[in-house]
N, C-alpha and C positions, 0 to 999 in steps of 0.2 A: 600850272595843271587842278582843275577844280580838286573841290577839297573829298567829295563823294567817289572823286576817281581815285581817292589813293590807293586804292588796291590794286592799280593799273602797274603801280611805281616799284613794286617789289614782284610784281607778277611777269612770267616767260609768255609774251605774245606768242603763241603756236598759226592761227590763222583770223582772219578778218573776213566776213562772207556779205557779201554786200548782197540788197534785196535786187529783182529782178529789176530792169528797166520799167519805167513807169510810160502806161498804156494809154491814150484813149481821153488824152491830154488830161490824164490826170495829173498831181505833183507828185515826182520822186520824193523819197524821205531822205533825210539827211545820217540815218541813223544806222547801222551795221552791226552785227552779229561779234563779238569778240572771244573767240575758243582761248583763255589765260590759263596759266598752269602755276599756282603759287609755291610759296620756297619750300613748303611742307608735301609737296607733290600734287597737292590737288585738283582737277581739272571743274574749271566754271565755266558758261556759256553769260558775257554780259553785253546787252544792247548800251552802245555807245556810240559818241557822236567824233568820229575820225577827225586828227589832226596829224601833220607831217611828225611828227616825233611818232606817233602810235603806228602809221604807217610805215616807218623806215624799222621797226621793231617788230614787225610782223615778220614770222617765217616765210609764210603766202599768204597772197589772196584770194580770193575765189567769188565766184557768183554764184547767187542760188538755182539749183536746175540748170545751169547752164555744161556741166560734164558728161558721163555717158552714165545713161542711168545702170543702177544695179536691181537684175531682174531674179527675183526668189525662182529659184532651180523646181517648186513643187506646184507652186500655183501660176507661173508665168506672170505673177505682178512686179509692179515697181517697186522697190522696198527702202531706195536710195540713187542719190548719184553722186558718181567721184565727182572730186575737187578740181576744178578747171582752171587754174591759175590762171589770173589774167593781170595784167601790166596797169598799174597807176601812177598817176603824174602827179 
């Protein structure tokens, strides 16, 4: 593992969040967002390039905006999305 990703060795990988698929010929990004919890219980979000080890350690993988929208009951605006798990080979 790269030295700058040492924090991942001692952290639990709660989720890997993949970006939406590339559209209109734009290249897909190789980076994902990793939601991690360290030994002290602190939770952080980091941009990483996933590898097989990281994919195995993640509790869940999901794609940005692929789950059910969460609607604010007062404004009826979308305030987020449920995480819809995806299979990663």
